[in-house]
ZADOTOR-288839 format. One record per residue: residue in one letter; residue number from 1; x, y, z of N, C-alpha, C in turn. Coordinates in nm, 3 decimals. Layout:
BEGIN
a	NUM	X	Y	Z	X	Y	Z	X	Y	Z
...
***
This chain:
BEGIN
m	1	-1.510	2.250	-1.170	-1.454	2.244	-1.037	-1.410	2.100	-0.999
a	2	-1.488	2.006	-1.031	-1.451	1.865	-1.006	-1.337	1.823	-1.081
n	3	-1.320	1.879	-1.211	-1.213	1.844	-1.300	-1.075	1.911	-1.238
q	4	-1.094	2.029	-1.192	-0.988	2.103	-1.138	-0.932	2.017	-1.010
k	5	-1.017	1.971	-0.925	-0.977	1.889	-0.815	-0.910	1.767	-0.848
s	6	-0.969	1.697	-0.950	-0.910	1.583	-1.004	-0.764	1.600	-1.054
m	7	-0.748	1.712	-1.119	-0.616	1.746	-1.171	-0.519	1.770	-1.052
m	8	-0.581	1.841	-0.955	-0.492	1.880	-0.832	-0.437	1.745	-0.759
i	9	-0.519	1.651	-0.744	-0.479	1.534	-0.673	-0.395	1.448	-0.762
k	10	-0.414	1.432	-0.882	-0.322	1.362	-0.967	-0.182	1.434	-0.970
r	11	-0.180	1.564	-0.983	-0.056	1.640	-0.977	0.023	1.620	-0.856
d	12	-0.050	1.623	-0.741	0.006	1.611	-0.609	0.061	1.460	-0.593
i	13	-0.013	1.360	-0.632	0.042	1.221	-0.633	0.165	1.216	-0.715
r	14	0.162	1.274	-0.832	0.279	1.260	-0.924	0.395	1.318	-0.865
e	15	0.379	1.445	-0.798	0.501	1.513	-0.729	0.549	1.441	-0.614
k	16	0.460	1.380	-0.536	0.511	1.304	-0.411	0.573	1.171	-0.457
r	17	0.509	1.112	-0.559	0.564	0.990	-0.618	0.713	1.011	-0.663
e	18	0.736	1.124	-0.716	0.875	1.158	-0.772	0.966	1.174	-0.655
i	19	0.926	1.225	-0.546	1.015	1.242	-0.427	1.051	1.100	-0.379
v	20	0.956	1.006	-0.373	0.982	0.875	-0.337	1.072	0.802	-0.432
n	21	1.041	0.816	-0.563	1.124	0.740	-0.661	1.266	0.784	-0.662
i	22	1.284	0.917	-0.644	1.431	0.962	-0.648	1.506	0.895	-0.531
i	23	1.450	0.891	-0.417	1.531	0.834	-0.310	1.540	0.693	-0.322
l	24	1.443	0.619	-0.374	1.463	0.473	-0.402	1.565	0.443	-0.515
d	25	1.556	0.526	-0.618	1.655	0.509	-0.725	1.797	0.529	-0.678
r	26	1.823	0.620	-0.600	1.955	0.647	-0.552	2.001	0.556	-0.449
f	27	1.910	0.495	-0.369	1.943	0.396	-0.263	1.972	0.262	-0.313
l	28	1.898	0.208	-0.413	1.914	0.076	-0.452	2.032	0.056	-0.558
p	29	2.086	-0.066	-0.574	2.190	-0.092	-0.675	2.137	-0.068	-0.809
r	30	2.222	-0.021	-0.898	2.173	-0.007	-1.037	2.149	-0.140	-1.097
k	31	2.067	-0.136	-1.207	2.022	-0.274	-1.266	2.143	-0.344	-1.329
d	32	2.256	-0.270	-1.363	2.366	-0.337	-1.426	2.473	-0.378	-1.333
e	33	2.446	-0.356	-1.190	2.539	-0.398	-1.098	2.528	-0.558	-1.075
y	34	2.645	-0.614	-1.052	2.651	-0.761	-1.020	2.594	-0.797	-0.895
p	35	2.503	-0.906	-0.890	2.462	-0.975	-0.997	2.334	-0.915	-1.065
k	36	2.342	-0.892	-1.196	2.257	-0.808	-1.265	2.103	-0.861	-1.263
q	37	2.092	-0.983	-1.273	1.963	-1.051	-1.289	1.878	-1.011	-1.165
i	38	1.925	-1.018	-1.033	1.852	-0.981	-0.921	1.816	-0.838	-0.924
h	39	1.914	-0.750	-0.963	1.881	-0.606	-0.950	1.788	-0.564	-1.065
k	40	1.793	-0.631	-1.179	1.690	-0.599	-1.281	1.555	-0.647	-1.235
a	41	1.550	-0.760	-1.166	1.414	-0.806	-1.117	1.358	-0.708	-1.005
i	42	1.440	-0.661	-0.927	1.404	-0.573	-0.813	1.343	-0.444	-0.876
r	43	1.406	-0.391	-0.971	1.373	-0.254	-1.033	1.259	-0.278	-1.122
h	44	1.237	-0.390	-1.188	1.128	-0.415	-1.281	0.989	-0.390	-1.211
t	45	0.968	-0.448	-1.092	0.833	-0.424	-1.025	0.838	-0.291	-0.949
l	46	0.943	-0.256	-0.883	0.946	-0.126	-0.807	0.914	-0.009	-0.899
f	47	0.971	-0.005	-1.016	0.962	0.107	-1.103	0.864	0.093	-1.221
a	48	0.779	-0.013	-1.203	0.678	-0.036	-1.318	0.564	0.052	-1.325
g	49	0.566	0.148	-1.222	0.450	0.242	-1.226	0.392	0.240	-1.078
g	50	0.264	0.231	-1.069	0.203	0.223	-0.935	0.170	0.360	-0.883
k	51	0.078	0.370	-0.802	0.029	0.494	-0.759	0.103	0.551	-0.634
r	52	0.182	0.465	-0.570	0.250	0.499	-0.449	0.153	0.555	-0.337
i	53	0.041	0.499	-0.320	-0.062	0.553	-0.223	-0.005	0.556	-0.089
r	54	0.058	0.445	-0.042	0.122	0.432	0.092	0.224	0.538	0.131
p	55	0.322	0.550	0.034	0.420	0.661	0.066	0.349	0.800	0.049
y	56	0.261	0.808	-0.034	0.186	0.939	-0.044	0.105	0.970	0.089
l	57	0.051	0.872	0.144	-0.019	0.892	0.268	0.079	0.947	0.379
t	58	0.199	0.882	0.388	0.305	0.929	0.480	0.342	1.071	0.469
l	59	0.369	1.112	0.346	0.411	1.240	0.319	0.292	1.342	0.345
s	60	0.175	1.304	0.303	0.049	1.391	0.319	0.008	1.409	0.467
i	61	0.018	1.297	0.541	-0.013	1.311	0.687	0.094	1.395	0.755
y	62	0.214	1.379	0.710	0.328	1.466	0.767	0.300	1.607	0.742
s	63	0.255	1.640	0.620	0.230	1.779	0.581	0.117	1.850	0.656
l	64	0.032	1.770	0.735	-0.063	1.846	0.822	0.006	1.913	0.933
f	65	0.134	1.881	0.963	0.203	1.935	1.072	0.337	2.006	1.033
d	66	0.389	1.962	0.926	0.527	2.012	0.883	0.539	1.998	0.732
n	67	0.629	2.069	0.670	0.655	2.064	0.524	0.790	2.029	0.472
d	68	0.869	1.998	0.567	1.012	1.962	0.535	1.017	1.808	0.513
y	69	1.031	1.766	0.402	1.023	1.627	0.358	1.165	1.558	0.370
s	70	1.268	1.628	0.405	1.407	1.578	0.403	1.427	1.449	0.485
k	71	1.356	1.438	0.595	1.369	1.309	0.672	1.266	1.209	0.635
v	72	1.133	1.262	0.643	1.014	1.171	0.623	1.019	1.099	0.497
k	73	1.089	1.144	0.396	1.081	1.071	0.269	1.151	0.937	0.277
y	74	1.247	0.929	0.377	1.296	0.791	0.394	1.207	0.686	0.449
l	75	1.107	0.733	0.533	1.007	0.645	0.583	0.912	0.615	0.467
a	76	0.872	0.704	0.391	0.782	0.682	0.270	0.854	0.584	0.176
g	77	0.979	0.592	0.164	1.045	0.496	0.071	1.058	0.362	0.128
a	78	1.087	0.348	0.261	1.089	0.216	0.320	0.947	0.149	0.313
i	79	0.836	0.218	0.319	0.707	0.162	0.313	0.675	0.107	0.166
e	80	0.731	0.186	0.070	0.709	0.137	-0.069	0.791	0.009	-0.090
l	81	0.912	0.003	-0.037	0.995	-0.117	-0.050	0.914	-0.238	0.014
l	82	0.868	-0.224	0.119	0.787	-0.327	0.193	0.670	-0.362	0.106
h	83	0.599	-0.258	0.058	0.473	-0.304	-0.012	0.503	-0.369	-0.142
t	84	0.606	-0.328	-0.222	0.647	-0.390	-0.345	0.701	-0.535	-0.320
y	85	0.756	-0.564	-0.210	0.793	-0.699	-0.173	0.670	-0.788	-0.165
t	86	0.557	-0.733	-0.105	0.438	-0.810	-0.086	0.384	-0.841	-0.228
l	87	0.385	-0.741	-0.319	0.325	-0.765	-0.452	0.396	-0.864	-0.529
i	88	0.534	-0.870	-0.526	0.607	-0.970	-0.599	0.576	-1.109	-0.538
h	89	0.569	-1.122	-0.409	0.535	-1.252	-0.354	0.389	-1.289	-0.370
d	90	0.296	-1.192	-0.368	0.161	-1.229	-0.387	0.137	-1.282	-0.529
d	91	0.219	-1.228	-0.632	0.195	-1.268	-0.772	0.246	-1.411	-0.797
l	92	0.329	-1.463	-0.721	0.394	-1.598	-0.744	0.287	-1.705	-0.757
p	93	0.325	-1.799	-0.846	0.223	-1.913	-0.881	0.175	-1.981	-0.754
e	94	0.267	-1.988	-0.646	0.230	-2.066	-0.527	0.135	-1.976	-0.444
i	95	0.113	-1.852	-0.468	0.016	-1.771	-0.392	-0.102	-1.726	-0.473
d	96	-0.095	-1.612	-0.543	-0.206	-1.573	-0.625	-0.199	-1.594	-0.770
n	97	-0.073	-1.635	-0.816	-0.060	-1.677	-0.951	-0.104	-1.569	-1.053
d	98	-0.066	-1.446	-1.033	-0.097	-1.345	-1.137	0.017	-1.303	-1.225
d	99	-0.014	-1.310	-1.362	0.089	-1.286	-1.459	0.112	-1.140	-1.491
m	100	0.019	-1.053	-1.439	0.036	-0.907	-1.473	0.034	-0.831	-1.346
r	101	0.120	-0.716	-1.339	0.127	-0.638	-1.233	0.158	-0.490	-1.285
r	102	0.082	-0.401	-1.246	0.085	-0.253	-1.288	0.104	-0.244	-1.440
g	103	0.025	-0.321	-1.514	0.026	-0.328	-1.657	0.150	-0.389	-1.724
k	104	0.228	-0.458	-1.655	0.346	-0.523	-1.708	0.360	-0.672	-1.659
p	105	0.427	-0.753	-1.723	0.443	-0.891	-1.676	0.495	-0.896	-1.529
s	106	0.440	-0.979	-1.447	0.486	-0.993	-1.310	0.630	-1.032	-1.314
c	107	0.694	-1.014	-1.193	0.837	-1.039	-1.183	0.866	-1.181	-1.218
h	108	0.786	-1.269	-1.165	0.818	-1.414	-1.192	0.801	-1.452	-1.327
v	109	0.715	-1.388	-1.406	0.694	-1.431	-1.550	0.817	-1.395	-1.636
l	110	0.885	-1.291	-1.596	1.009	-1.244	-1.672	1.132	-1.308	-1.609
y	111	1.140	-1.326	-1.483	1.265	-1.371	-1.437	1.264	-1.504	-1.366
g	112	1.146	-1.571	-1.356	1.123	-1.694	-1.289	1.086	-1.688	-1.142
s	113	1.030	-1.786	-1.093	0.977	-1.777	-0.955	1.099	-1.773	-0.857
d	114	1.204	-1.841	-0.891	1.317	-1.833	-0.798	1.384	-1.703	-0.779
i	115	1.398	-1.623	-0.892	1.451	-1.492	-0.885	1.357	-1.392	-0.826
a	116	1.223	-1.416	-0.857	1.122	-1.329	-0.798	1.118	-1.339	-0.652
l	117	1.128	-1.466	-0.608	1.122	-1.485	-0.451	1.237	-1.403	-0.390
l	118	1.359	-1.416	-0.453	1.473	-1.352	-0.407	1.461	-1.188	-0.412
a	119	1.398	-1.152	-0.521	1.386	-1.002	-0.536	1.286	-0.954	-0.433
g	120	1.176	-1.031	-0.404	1.095	-0.980	-0.289	1.170	-0.971	-0.152
d	121	1.248	-1.079	-0.126	1.332	-1.090	-0.001	1.420	-0.970	-0.003
a	122	1.478	-0.937	-0.106	1.582	-0.833	-0.114	1.509	-0.692	-0.086
l	123	1.397	-0.676	-0.132	1.322	-0.555	-0.114	1.281	-0.540	0.032
l	124	1.241	-0.645	0.092	1.206	-0.647	0.238	1.317	-0.604	0.319
v	125	1.436	-0.664	0.292	1.555	-0.633	0.371	1.605	-0.487	0.346
s	126	1.586	-0.447	0.214	1.622	-0.310	0.184	1.542	-0.210	0.254
a	127	1.416	-0.240	0.290	1.333	-0.148	0.365	1.392	-0.115	0.506
f	128	1.443	-0.221	0.572	1.511	-0.197	0.699	1.642	-0.124	0.680
e	129	1.716	-0.152	0.567	1.836	-0.085	0.545	1.817	0.059	0.526
l	130	1.713	0.092	0.450	1.685	0.232	0.421	1.660	0.309	0.554
l	131	1.581	0.248	0.646	1.560	0.307	0.768	1.683	0.326	0.855
a	132	1.771	0.224	0.842	1.894	0.232	0.915	1.982	0.341	0.861
d	133	1.974	0.372	0.740	2.060	0.480	0.671	1.999	0.614	0.665
s	134	1.879	0.627	0.724	1.809	0.746	0.730	1.876	0.849	0.825
p	135	1.836	0.978	0.817	1.907	1.081	0.899	1.848	1.098	1.032
f	136	1.770	1.001	1.083	1.701	1.015	1.215	1.807	0.978	1.313
t	137	1.779	1.002	1.448	1.862	0.963	1.565	1.854	0.809	1.566
d	138	1.963	0.756	1.634	1.967	0.608	1.643	1.836	0.560	1.727
e	139	1.793	0.634	1.825	1.668	0.592	1.902	1.555	0.601	1.804
e	140	1.545	0.703	1.727	1.432	0.708	1.635	1.432	0.593	1.518
k	141	1.552	0.564	1.477	1.574	0.456	1.383	1.518	0.321	1.439
i	142	1.557	0.298	1.554	1.514	0.171	1.621	1.354	0.166	1.633
m	143	1.299	0.289	1.664	1.149	0.288	1.671	1.086	0.257	1.542
y	144	1.137	0.324	1.431	1.076	0.297	1.303	1.104	0.155	1.255
i	145	1.224	0.103	1.275	1.254	-0.035	1.235	1.160	-0.131	1.312
k	146	1.133	-0.103	1.440	1.056	-0.199	1.512	0.903	-0.190	1.464
e	147	0.856	-0.073	1.432	0.725	-0.052	1.381	0.704	-0.120	1.252
l	148	0.806	-0.110	1.161	0.783	-0.174	1.033	0.793	-0.330	1.039
a	149	0.883	-0.385	1.133	0.896	-0.524	1.154	0.765	-0.580	1.210
s	150	0.698	-0.505	1.296	0.569	-0.548	1.357	0.467	-0.570	1.254
i	151	0.454	-0.470	1.161	0.359	-0.480	1.051	0.396	-0.593	0.945
a	152	0.514	-0.598	0.922	0.561	-0.695	0.816	0.558	-0.839	0.856
g	153	0.556	-0.869	0.993	0.577	-1.001	1.043	0.455	-1.096	1.050
s	154	0.477	-1.203	1.126	0.381	-1.309	1.134	0.242	-1.266	1.214
e	155	0.248	-1.151	1.265	0.127	-1.093	1.335	0.067	-0.975	1.254
g	156	0.122	-0.962	1.136	0.077	-0.850	1.051	0.052	-0.896	0.902
v	157	0.124	-0.843	0.813	0.097	-0.875	0.667	0.113	-1.032	0.645
i	158	0.208	-1.087	0.702	0.218	-1.238	0.673	0.099	-1.313	0.718
s	159	0.048	-1.273	0.841	-0.076	-1.351	0.892	-0.191	-1.321	0.800
g	160	-0.198	-1.202	0.746	-0.312	-1.180	0.655	-0.298	-1.262	0.526
q	161	-0.177	-1.267	0.477	-0.153	-1.350	0.348	-0.173	-1.501	0.373
m	162	-0.133	-1.543	0.489	-0.146	-1.689	0.521	-0.294	-1.725	0.526
n	163	-0.372	-1.645	0.605	-0.519	-1.672	0.612	-0.583	-1.656	0.479
d	164	-0.537	-1.563	0.395	-0.596	-1.553	0.259	-0.584	-1.677	0.191
i	165	-0.462	-1.736	0.197	-0.431	-1.863	0.126	-0.516	-1.980	0.183
q	166	-0.512	-1.987	0.314	-0.575	-2.101	0.375	-0.736	-2.099	0.359
n	167	-0.789	-1.988	0.328	-0.934	-1.983	0.319	-0.981	-1.981	0.178
e	168	-0.900	-2.004	0.078	-0.943	-2.024	-0.057	-1.035	-2.148	-0.064
n	169	-1.134	-2.130	-0.142	-1.243	-2.249	-0.155	-1.315	-2.272	-0.027
k	170	-1.322	-2.172	0.058	-1.400	-2.208	0.177	-1.502	-2.091	0.198
k	171	-1.599	-2.127	0.283	-1.692	-2.023	0.317	-1.641	-1.954	0.444
v	172	-1.618	-1.827	0.442	-1.562	-1.759	0.558	-1.671	-1.677	0.628
t	173	-1.635	-1.645	0.761	-1.720	-1.564	0.839	-1.677	-1.421	0.818
k	174	-1.758	-1.329	0.865	-1.729	-1.182	0.858	-1.603	-1.152	0.939
k	175	-1.585	-1.221	1.053	-1.466	-1.207	1.144	-1.334	-1.246	1.064
t	176	-1.347	-1.363	0.992	-1.228	-1.407	0.925	-1.193	-1.310	0.807
l	177	-1.287	-1.269	0.733	-1.271	-1.176	0.621	-1.210	-1.048	0.655
e	178	-1.247	-1.002	0.777	-1.200	-0.868	0.826	-1.054	-0.878	0.875
y	179	-1.031	-1.007	0.939	-0.899	-1.036	0.982	-0.802	-1.037	0.874
i	180	-0.830	-1.107	0.760	-0.747	-1.114	0.643	-0.714	-0.978	0.592
h	181	-0.819	-0.900	0.576	-0.785	-0.770	0.498	-0.733	-0.657	0.600
e	182	-0.761	-0.679	0.725	-0.694	-0.577	0.825	-0.549	-0.601	0.816
n	183	-0.514	-0.728	0.818	-0.368	-0.759	0.823	-0.296	-0.752	0.687
k	184	-0.363	-0.797	0.587	-0.304	-0.799	0.454	-0.293	-0.662	0.388
t	185	-0.389	-0.582	0.420	-0.401	-0.447	0.349	-0.401	-0.320	0.442
a	186	-0.487	-0.328	0.538	-0.515	-0.212	0.618	-0.403	-0.164	0.704
k	187	-0.335	-0.266	0.768	-0.222	-0.232	0.864	-0.118	-0.158	0.797
m	188	-0.093	-0.187	0.670	0.017	-0.112	0.605	-0.013	0.032	0.582
l	189	-0.147	0.059	0.561	-0.191	0.197	0.550	-0.186	0.264	0.691
n	190	-0.220	0.192	0.788	-0.194	0.240	0.926	-0.054	0.279	0.951
l	191	0.031	0.190	0.904	0.174	0.216	0.929	0.215	0.343	0.850
a	192	0.168	0.363	0.733	0.207	0.476	0.655	0.157	0.612	0.732
v	193	0.038	0.598	0.774	-0.013	0.724	0.858	0.061	0.747	0.977
r	194	0.087	0.628	1.054	0.163	0.641	1.180	0.301	0.702	1.160
f	195	0.376	0.664	1.050	0.501	0.714	1.024	0.496	0.868	1.008
g	196	0.397	0.903	0.926	0.382	1.048	0.901	0.361	1.125	1.041
c	197	0.283	1.071	1.121	0.255	1.129	1.251	0.381	1.138	1.344
l	198	0.458	1.024	1.349	0.567	1.007	1.436	0.686	1.108	1.388
a	199	0.696	1.111	1.256	0.805	1.195	1.198	0.776	1.343	1.231
a	200	0.644	1.383	1.232	0.605	1.527	1.258	0.591	1.548	1.412
n	201	0.620	1.451	1.494	0.598	1.464	1.646	0.450	1.518	1.669
a	202	0.357	1.453	1.608	0.221	1.489	1.612	0.170	1.456	1.759
p	203	0.081	1.535	1.815	0.029	1.511	1.952	-0.045	1.382	1.951
q	204	-0.056	1.310	2.062	-0.121	1.192	2.085	-0.268	1.184	2.028
e	205	-0.334	1.289	2.056	-0.475	1.287	2.006	-0.491	1.289	1.861
d	206	-0.394	1.350	1.795	-0.379	1.350	1.652	-0.351	1.209	1.599
m	207	-0.256	1.149	1.665	-0.222	1.016	1.624	-0.340	0.916	1.635
e	208	-0.408	0.927	1.736	-0.532	0.842	1.765	-0.628	0.863	1.662
r	209	-0.658	0.993	1.633	-0.759	1.041	1.532	-0.722	0.984	1.386
l	210	-0.604	1.010	1.351	-0.554	0.967	1.221	-0.542	0.811	1.204
d	211	-0.518	0.751	1.320	-0.515	0.597	1.306	-0.651	0.552	1.281
k	212	-0.762	0.610	1.328	-0.893	0.569	1.299	-0.917	0.603	1.142
y	213	-0.875	0.706	1.099	-0.884	0.752	0.961	-0.818	0.638	0.876
a	214	-0.699	0.606	0.919	-0.621	0.496	0.837	-0.696	0.368	0.834
s	215	-0.756	0.326	0.942	-0.826	0.197	0.950	-0.947	0.200	0.861
k	216	-1.013	0.315	0.846	-1.128	0.318	0.760	-1.092	0.322	0.610
i	217	-0.999	0.401	0.574	-0.954	0.395	0.437	-0.884	0.273	0.396
g	218	-0.823	0.204	0.489	-0.763	0.077	0.462	-0.859	-0.039	0.429
l	219	-0.963	-0.035	0.506	-1.069	-0.138	0.480	-1.137	-0.105	0.355
a	220	-1.172	0.024	0.336	-1.240	0.074	0.213	-1.155	0.037	0.087
f	221	-1.024	0.063	0.091	-0.933	0.036	-0.007	-0.944	-0.115	-0.058
q	222	-0.941	-0.207	0.035	-0.950	-0.347	0.008	-1.091	-0.379	-0.042
i	223	-1.197	-0.315	0.005	-1.323	-0.352	-0.057	-1.341	-0.307	-0.196
v	224	-1.287	-0.186	-0.226	-1.280	-0.148	-0.360	-1.191	-0.229	-0.459
d	225	-1.083	-0.275	-0.400	-1.003	-0.373	-0.472	-1.081	-0.498	-0.509
d	226	-1.162	-0.550	-0.407	-1.231	-0.678	-0.429	-1.342	-0.649	-0.544
i	227	-1.402	-0.530	-0.536	-1.510	-0.485	-0.633	-1.448	-0.482	-0.768
l	228	-1.335	-0.414	-0.777	-1.264	-0.396	-0.907	-1.226	-0.537	-0.975
d	229	-1.208	-0.635	-0.891	-1.165	-0.768	-0.946	-1.296	-0.833	-1.007
v	230	-1.418	-0.776	-0.978	-1.536	-0.828	-1.037	-1.581	-0.746	-1.148
e	231	-1.582	-0.616	-1.134	-1.632	-0.521	-1.245	-1.535	-0.416	-1.299
g	232	-1.402	-0.437	-1.273	-1.305	-0.345	-1.317	-1.265	-0.371	-1.464
n	233	-1.185	-0.279	-1.511	-1.138	-0.285	-1.651	-0.992	-0.339	-1.642
p	234	-0.959	-0.443	-1.695	-0.820	-0.497	-1.696	-0.718	-0.405	-1.748
a	235	-0.753	-0.329	-1.853	-0.663	-0.231	-1.916	-0.630	-0.124	-1.820
l	236	-0.720	-0.079	-1.745	-0.696	0.033	-1.640	-0.627	-0.031	-1.517
l	237	-0.662	-0.145	-1.475	-0.609	-0.202	-1.355	-0.473	-0.248	-1.372
g	238	-0.442	-0.286	-1.498	-0.297	-0.344	-1.526	-0.286	-0.470	-1.465
k	239	-0.392	-0.556	-1.445	-0.379	-0.691	-1.414	-0.509	-0.761	-1.443
t	240	-0.512	-0.891	-1.437	-0.625	-0.976	-1.470	-0.733	-0.961	-1.366
i	241	-0.855	-0.955	-1.422	-0.976	-0.958	-1.320	-1.040	-1.099	-1.315
g	242	-1.126	-1.111	-1.218	-1.190	-1.247	-1.200	-1.110	-1.348	-1.136
k	243	-0.992	-1.317	-1.090	-0.908	-1.423	-1.029	-0.957	-1.460	-0.896
d	244	-1.015	-1.369	-0.826	-1.069	-1.397	-0.693	-1.179	-1.498	-0.687
a	245	-1.276	-1.483	-0.787	-1.386	-1.573	-0.796	-1.336	-1.712	-0.843
e	246	-1.235	-1.707	-0.931	-1.193	-1.832	-0.991	-1.132	-1.939	-0.889
v	247	-1.075	-1.872	-0.778	-1.007	-1.956	-0.677	-1.089	-1.952	-0.553
q	248	-1.212	-1.880	-0.558	-1.302	-1.870	-0.450	-1.235	-1.808	-0.327
k	249	-1.171	-1.691	-0.355	-1.100	-1.610	-0.235	-1.211	-1.553	-0.145
a	250	-1.164	-1.532	-0.019	-1.248	-1.461	0.067	-1.256	-1.308	0.042
t	251	-1.360	-1.262	-0.026	-1.368	-1.123	-0.062	-1.511	-1.066	-0.006
f	252	-1.520	-0.936	-0.009	-1.640	-0.864	0.039	-1.755	-0.899	-0.063
p	253	-1.742	-0.887	-0.203	-1.845	-0.928	-0.281	-1.891	-1.069	-0.272
a	254	-1.797	-1.164	-0.243	-1.836	-1.297	-0.216	-1.925	-1.320	-0.102
l	255	-1.889	-1.251	0.011	-1.962	-1.256	0.127	-2.091	-1.176	0.140
y	256	-2.076	-1.052	0.088	-2.189	-0.947	0.097	-2.270	-0.918	-0.021
g	257	-2.209	-0.951	-0.142	-2.270	-0.909	-0.269	-2.208	-0.780	-0.315
l	258	-2.221	-0.740	-0.442	-2.166	-0.617	-0.487	-2.233	-0.499	-0.421
d	259	-2.364	-0.488	-0.431	-2.443	-0.370	-0.378	-2.401	-0.333	-0.230
k	260	-2.395	-0.440	-0.148	-2.364	-0.415	-0.003	-2.219	-0.373	0.000
s	261	-2.133	-0.426	-0.070	-1.995	-0.392	-0.069	-1.964	-0.246	-0.107
h	262	-2.036	-0.214	-0.221	-2.025	-0.062	-0.257	-2.082	0.025	-0.139
e	263	-2.186	-0.018	-0.081	-2.242	0.062	0.034	-2.147	0.072	0.158
m	264	-2.078	-0.042	0.187	-1.977	-0.052	0.291	-1.867	0.044	0.276
a	265	-1.812	0.037	0.142	-1.699	0.126	0.110	-1.741	0.271	0.116
e	266	-1.857	0.309	0.074	-1.906	0.443	0.081	-1.918	0.494	0.224
k	267	-1.971	0.414	0.310	-1.979	0.452	0.452	-1.854	0.469	0.523
l	268	-1.756	0.387	0.489	-1.622	0.396	0.551	-1.553	0.522	0.495
i	269	-1.562	0.557	0.369	-1.502	0.675	0.318	-1.569	0.809	0.376
a	270	-1.704	0.804	0.392	-1.772	0.911	0.460	-1.723	0.931	0.601
s	271	-1.703	0.826	0.675	-1.650	0.841	0.812	-1.512	0.899	0.812
a	272	-1.427	0.843	0.717	-1.297	0.895	0.700	-1.288	1.044	0.672
q	273	-1.381	1.097	0.582	-1.387	1.226	0.547	-1.425	1.315	0.666
k	274	-1.515	1.261	0.744	-1.559	1.332	0.870	-1.445	1.354	0.966
i	275	-1.355	1.260	0.976	-1.234	1.272	1.060	-1.150	1.386	1.012
l	276	-1.133	1.397	0.886	-1.040	1.500	0.821	-1.086	1.635	0.838
t	277	-1.221	1.653	0.861	-1.270	1.789	0.870	-1.198	1.870	0.990
h	278	-1.149	1.799	1.092	-1.081	1.852	1.199	-0.970	1.938	1.155
y	279	-0.905	1.902	1.037	-0.778	1.978	0.987	-0.817	2.078	0.880
g	280	-0.942	2.101	0.848	-0.970	2.212	0.762	-0.911	2.206	0.626
e	281	-0.868	2.315	0.574	-0.804	2.330	0.447	-0.672	2.257	0.429
k	282	-0.608	2.235	0.542	-0.474	2.164	0.528	-0.490	2.019	0.491
a	283	-0.616	1.971	0.505	-0.634	1.828	0.456	-0.707	1.818	0.329
e	284	-0.708	1.926	0.255	-0.772	1.924	0.129	-0.736	1.813	0.032
k	285	-0.606	1.799	0.013	-0.546	1.696	-0.070	-0.572	1.553	-0.015
l	286	-0.568	1.539	0.113	-0.587	1.407	0.169	-0.738	1.375	0.154
s	287	-0.819	1.482	0.155	-0.967	1.460	0.130	-0.994	1.416	-0.016
l	288	-0.924	1.476	-0.102	-0.925	1.433	-0.245	-0.883	1.278	-0.258
l	289	-0.768	1.256	-0.195	-0.716	1.114	-0.202	-0.823	1.018	-0.154
t	290	-0.884	1.055	-0.038	-0.991	0.972	0.021	-1.096	0.940	-0.069
d	291	-1.145	1.046	-0.139	-1.243	1.025	-0.239	-1.195	0.934	-0.359
f	292	-1.068	0.957	-0.390	-1.011	0.873	-0.500	-1.008	0.725	-0.464
i	293	-0.981	0.694	-0.345	-0.982	0.555	-0.303	-1.117	0.490	-0.325
l	294	-1.220	0.553	-0.314	-1.349	0.507	-0.347	-1.388	0.495	-0.489
t	295	-1.350	0.601	-0.564	-1.388	0.610	-0.705	-1.285	0.552	-0.807
r	296	-1.177	0.511	-0.761	-1.065	0.470	-0.850	-1.100	0.357	-0.944
k	297	-1.051	0.360	-1.054	-1.074	0.254	-1.148	-0.946	0.164	-1.177
f	298	-0.843	0.203	-1.101	-0.711	0.126	-1.110	-0.638	0.121	-0.981
***
């Protein structure tokens, strides 16, 4: 039974990933379009693999209320463009200095830091362009663009990244650690869930309930990421492990230890699962994804 469920969630992730990949592939310039170097760099990281968890969340939350993905897939695609931009910039020598991403050489390793920086910039701009080109009403487009800008800006992802950089080699408080990961990781998962709710015109009580769900899995996702950097398998992760400890980053294992970090992630996932019980069988795949966030090895 467990194996059947594992196959079910893997198949569903694969199917929804294909929906997102198709729209991104059609939207972005081909890799041989001039100037070729930047378009090759953009596509290298974007289509290097990846689980597409954030767009998967958007589509799956939407499916609690509706099953027509013709519009919501644009929102899912925009979130993946935003996410991949952050990965390219995070990997740069000036930030996390990671040479591997999704099992392949990082963008800057192949194309240089200058081109990688521009590739990340282009992906961020493309996220807004995709929303502008989506089949929503003008009023809805403005709403989605504003939501994305709020999360991507200096009070969202960038603030998390900046605090992450500034607190290397420092002893951090619980408050600082949570601030970093809430902004750097969790807020983007909140956005993915919120987009799914907004596209489906979900009732306010559902939006509030699912926002709490997103906050819990967002923090759990980051805790598991921190744990995997300590005890993960580089071959499965597709990136180097031990980097956090090497530069003394603010992580949950560094502050709480591995045992406590595991316990915290388990409690967050249990709370998230409890929220999903409100949706019964409709949330079965979301429930499997929620478990996957805790047990994943990559």
